PAKELUM-323664 format. One record per residue (C-alpha): residue in three letters; x, y, z. Coordinates in steps of 0.1 Angstrom, whole numbers, padded with zeros to 4 digits, always signed. Layout:
! PAKELUM-323664
ALAXYZ...
***
This chain:
! PAKELUM-323664
MET-1147+0759+0497GLN-1152+0748+0533ALA-1143+0783+0545VAL-1170+0797+0522ARG-1195+0772+0535ARG-1188+0781+0571PHE-1191+0818+0562VAL-1225+0814+0546GLY-1237+0791+0573GLY-1253+0768+0549ASP-1275+0795+0533PRO-1266+0802+0496GLY-1287+0834+0498ILE-1259+0851+0516ILE-1237+0848+0485ALA-1264+0865+0464ASP-1267+0892+0491ALA-1230+0898+0490GLY-1231+0902+0452ILE-1259+0927+0455GLY-1239+0946+0482ILE-1208+0947+0460ALA-1229+0960+0431ALA-1245+0986+0453ALA-1211+0998+0466GLY-1197+1000+0431LEU-1227+1020+0417THR-1227+1043+0447ALA-1190+1049+0443VAL-1195+1058+0406ALA-1225+1081+0414THR-1206+1098+0442ALA-1174+1104+0422ALA-1193+1117+0391ALA-1219+1137+0410VAL-1225+1172+0396GLY-1249+1199+0407PRO-1277+1215+0386ASP-1251+1240+0373GLY-1230+1212+0358ASN-1201+1216+0382ALA-1188+1189+0404ILE-1204+1187+0439ALA-1180+1198+0466GLY-1175+1174+0495PRO-1149+1156+0517SER-1129+1130+0499TRP-1135+1104+0526LEU-1172+1105+0516LEU-1162+1087+0484VAL-1152+1057+0505LEU-1176+1059+0533LEU-1209+1062+0514PRO-1203+1032+0490LEU-1191+1011+0519LEU-1222+1020+0539MET-1246+1013+0511GLY-1229+0980+0502VAL-1227+0966+0537ALA-1263+0976+0544LEU-1276+0956+0514VAL-1256+0926+0525LEU-1278+0926+0556ARG-1310+0929+0537ARG-1323+0894+0547ARG-1309+0892+0583ALA-1316+0928+0594PRO-1339+0945+0568LEU-1349+0974+0590LEU-1313+0982+0600MET-1304+0980+0563TRP-1331+1005+0554ILE-1322+1030+0581ALA-1285+1027+0573ILE-1290+1035+0536TRP-1311+1066+0544ALA-1286+1077+0570GLY-1259+1075+0543LEU-1280+1095+0518ALA-1288+1121+0545LEU-1251+1124+0553GLN-1243+1129+0516ASP-1269+1156+0513LEU-1257+1173+0545LEU-1220+1173+0536THR-1223+1182+0499LEU-1253+1206+0502ASP-1268+1188+0472PRO-1291+1158+0471PRO-1279+1124+0457ARG-1293+1117+0422GLY-1289+1093+0393LEU-1297+1058+0382GLU-1270+1044+0405PHE-1289+1055+0436THR-1322+1044+0420PHE-1309+1008+0419VAL-1299+1009+0456LEU-1332+1024+0468PHE-1353+1000+0447ALA-1334+0970+0460ALA-1336+0983+0496ALA-1373+0990+0494TYR-1381+0956+0479SER-1359+0939+0506LEU-1376+0958+0534GLY-1410+0945+0522ALA-1398+0910+0515TYR-1378+0903+0547ALA-1391+0926+0574SER-1424+0921+0592LEU-1453+0943+0581ARG-1451+0963+0613ARG-1413+0969+0610GLY-1416+0977+0573VAL-1442+1004+0580ALA-1421+1017+0609GLY-1390+1020+0586LEU-1410+1039+0559VAL-1424+1063+0585VAL-1390+1069+0602THR-1373+1077+0569ALA-1402+1097+0554PRO-1388+1131+0565VAL-1354+1124+0549MET-1370+1111+0517ALA-1393+1142+0515GLU-1363+1166+0521ILE-1341+1151+0495SER-1369+1146+0469ASP-1381+1182+0474LYS-1347+1193+0462GLY-1350+1172+0431GLY-1327+1144+0444LEU-1329+1106+0441LEU-1357+1095+0418ALA-1372+1130+0411SER-1343+1150+0396SER-1365+1165+0370HIS-1395+1171+0393PRO-1384+1192+0423GLY-1409+1203+0449GLY-1441+1185+0459ALA-1443+1166+0426GLY-1409+1152+0432VAL-1418+1140+0467THR-1449+1123+0454LEU-1431+1106+0426SER-1403+1093+0448SER-1427+1081+0474LEU-1449+1062+0449GLN-1419+1045+0433ILE-1404+1034+0466LEU-1438+1023+0479ALA-1444+1003+0448PHE-1412+0983+0453TRP-1419+0979+0490LEU-1454+0965+0482ALA-1439+0941+0457GLY-1416+0928+0484VAL-1446+0925+0508LEU-1465+0905+0482VAL-1435+0881+0477ARG-1432+0877+0514ALA-1469+0869+0518ARG-1467+0843+0490ARG-1436+0828+0505GLN-1453+0825+0539ALA-1484+0810+0524ALA-1463+0784+0506SER-1444+0776+0538LEU-1476+0772+0557ALA-1491+0750+0530ALA-1459+0729+0530ARG-1460+0726+0568SER-1497+0717+0568ALA-1490+0691+0542ALA-1461+0677+0563LEU-1483+0676+0594GLN-1511+0659+0574HIS-1487+0633+0561GLN-1473+0628+0596ALA-1509+0622+0609GLU-1517+0599+0581GLN-1485+0579+0588ALA-1494+0577+0625THR-1529+0566+0617ALA-1517+0539+0592ALA-1491+0527+0617GLU-1517+0524+0644ARG-1541+0506+0621ALA-1513+0481+0613ARG-1506+0477+0649ILE-1543+0471+0657ALA-1545+0447+0628ARG-1515+0427+0641GLU-1530+0426+0676MET-1564+0415+0662HIS-1546+0389+0641ASP-1531+0374+0673ILE-1564+0374+0691VAL-1583+0359+0662ALA-1556+0333+0656HIS-1557+0324+0693HIS-1595+0318+0692LEU-1594+0299+0660SER-1567+0277+0674VAL-1590+0269+0704ILE-1618+0261+0679VAL-1595+0237+0660LEU-1584+0220+0692GLN-1619+0217+0705ALA-1634+0204+0673ALA-1605+0179+0669GLY-1610+0167+0704ALA-1647+0163+0701ARG-1643+0143+0669ALA-1616+0121+0685SER-1639+0113+0714GLY-1664+0096+0690LYS-1693+0117+0699PRO-1723+0122+0675ALA-1722+0148+0647GLU-1687+0138+0637ALA-1692+0151+0601VAL-1703+0185+0614LEU-1673+0187+0638GLU-1650+0178+0610LYS-1663+0206+0589ILE-1658+0230+0618GLU-1623+0218+0622ASN-1615+0221+0585SER-1631+0255+0582ALA-1613+0268+0613ARG-1580+0255+0600GLN-1585+0272+0566ALA-1596+0305+0583LEU-1566+0303+0606GLY-1543+0298+0576GLU-1559+0326+0556THR-1558+0350+0586ARG-1521+0343+0591ARG-1514+0348+0554LEU-1534+0380+0548LEU-1527+0398+0581GLY-1493+0385+0588VAL-1479+0407+0560LEU-1487+0437+0582ARG-1459+0428+0606ASP-1428+0450+0604PRO-1397+0431+0592ASP-1379+0439+0624GLU-1408+0430+0647GLU-1405+0399+0669THR-1432+0374+0663GLY-1431+0358+0696LEU-1460+0340+0713ALA-1462+0364+0743PRO-1499+0373+0751GLN-1511+0408+0743PRO-1511+0431+0773GLY-1544+0442+0788ILE-1559+0460+0817GLY-1544+0435+0841GLU-1509+0446+0831LEU-1516+0483+0837GLY-1502+0480+0872ALA-1468+0469+0859LEU-1470+0497+0833ALA-1476+0523+0860ALA-1447+0509+0880ARG-1423+0513+0850VAL-1435+0549+0844ARG-1430+0557+0881ALA-1394+0543+0878ALA-1389+0567+0849GLY-1397+0596+0871LEU-1434+0602+0867PRO-1457+0596+0897VAL-1488+0577+0886ASN-1520+0570+0905LEU-1539+0541+0889VAL-1576+0534+0897ILE-1595+0506+0880SER-1632+0501+0888GLY-1655+0473+0876HIS-1648+0438+0864HIS-1625+0436+0834ALA-1619+0399+0833ALA-1646+0392+0808LEU-1638+0421+0784PRO-1633+0413+0747ALA-1597+0408+0741ALA-1594+0435+0715VAL-1609+0461+0739ASP-1586+0449+0767VAL-1556+0455+0745SER-1567+0489+0732VAL-1573+0502+0768TYR-1538+0492+0776ARG-1524+0508+0745ILE-1543+0541+0750VAL-1530+0544+0786GLN-1495+0535+0775GLU-1494+0561+0748ALA-1509+0588+0770LEU-1484+0582+0798THR-1456+0582+0773ASN-1467+0615+0760VAL-1468+0629+0796LEU-1433+0617+0801LYS-1421+0634+0769HIS-1440+0666+0769ALA-1455+0676+0803GLY-1423+0684+0822PRO-1424+0679+0860ALA-1458+0665+0866ARG-1479+0637+0881ALA-1505+0616+0863ASP-1538+0601+0873VAL-1553+0571+0854THR-1589+0561+0859ILE-1604+0530+0842GLY-1641+0523+0845CYS-1655+0490+0833ALA-1693+0487+0829ASP-1716+0465+0810GLU-1720+0489+0780ALA-1686+0505+0778VAL-1651+0510+0792THR-1642+0546+0801ILE-1606+0558+0802GLU-1592+0591+0817ILE-1556+0601+0819THR-1548+0635+0834ASP-1517+0653+0844ASN-1507+0686+0860GLY-1477+0694+0838THR-1469+0725+0819GLY-1468+0710+0784GLU-1494+0696+0760PRO-1486+0659+0756GLY-1494+0643+0723ASN-1500+0674+0702GLN-1471+0663+0681THR-1464+0627+0671PRO-1431+0618+0688ALA-1405+0598+0670GLY-1414+0561+0673GLY-1449+0568+0688HIS-1484+0573+0675GLY-1497+0603+0695LEU-1533+0614+0696ALA-1540+0602+0660GLY-1532+0566+0670MET-1554+0568+0702ARG-1583+0582+0682GLU-1579+0554+0657ARG-1581+0528+0684ALA-1613+0544+0699ALA-1628+0547+0664VAL-1623+0509+0657PHE-1649+0502+0684GLY-1672+0531+0675GLY-1660+0550+0705GLU-1646+0585+0709LEU-1616+0602+0723ARG-1612+0638+0735ALA-1579+0654+0744GLY-1568+0689+0753PRO-1555+0713+0780ARG-1572+0714+0813PRO-1586+0747+0826ALA-1566+0743+0858GLY-1534+0734+0840GLY-1520+0702+0825PHE-1535+0679+0799ALA-1564+0654+0798VAL-1571+0624+0776GLN-1606+0609+0778ALA-1619+0579+0759ARG-1649+0557+0758LEU-1649+0523+0741PRO-1684+0508+0737LEU-1687+0470+0742GLY-1717+0464+0720ASP-1710+0453+0684GLY-1744+0442+0672LEU-1740+0406+0685PRO-1760+0390+0713GLN-1746+0398+0747GLY-1734+0363+0752GLU-1712+0365+0721LEU-1692+0396+0732SER-1665+0376+0749
***
């Protein structure tokens, strides 16, 4: 059984092809041995033809999936050889089976261009044999026989072409669905990651509110009842946030208290990427100290994902990272001069362009990515800082 598996190479279709080839060889052997001319007498021919022709037909059909054009030409070469040596064209239902199977296989497994080329190359042989009343037109010699044979073979070839087109359409649909599912998974994973980061940020701020309210109440200052309500509400909100958003954490994820990375940690990120073999030039303009924590984290994550994609897909390259911090928005640009297109496919363990776009969308921003005219790849993002709150509440 293992030997059979090694022979078929994991493709059960080869077994079916071998069965068709054996059947074709047997039918051809019967047709060749029992061949008679129009006068009812046995057709004269060399005895070795009784072995060669069935073998040629059978081996050719075994290759119908892997080399359909070669199969087609080999079958017609065998038929032409039989006609040449016996001075009488092959005829009978046995040859009909072989030709119909071959015509269908040519359409189903060869490209349209190769299939048409095969039909054109073998058309003179088909016309010559059919004109003598051979193959599929034994009772219609002459022009009618050529037309009849051509139409029947063309019908089976077109049936194969139709099956091939439907198979390709199904394959493309399956691939599209797989890519869509992959993109949805990447988006969901990035949303969960963003939610976890937001949970940590909100939890931190609520903890500060609790401490401040508790401290103010302990100092005995006025409005103790109000501060107590603030403290209680904040404690409840903190508990609910941990309960509702904490379930988004992966089971294997560490839940340490390390602060979320931000723009201030991009220098260390660039150093690690340089150590991995990718030269990185990092430029940060503007003041980023007062940025909202969620924006700060997202800028870091977008740069981190883009540089990871450059490492994985761009080949030998260098990268330039430019961060611009203004009052209304943070702009991000990561470019490289590599030969690949980083991020077009979601790498294992990463989030790709889908994740970066999701991060930009969270803040009402936008992200563009694509090949550069001069070569390489570029990722550009803009994260607005306004969220409908007064300016003093952004931080």
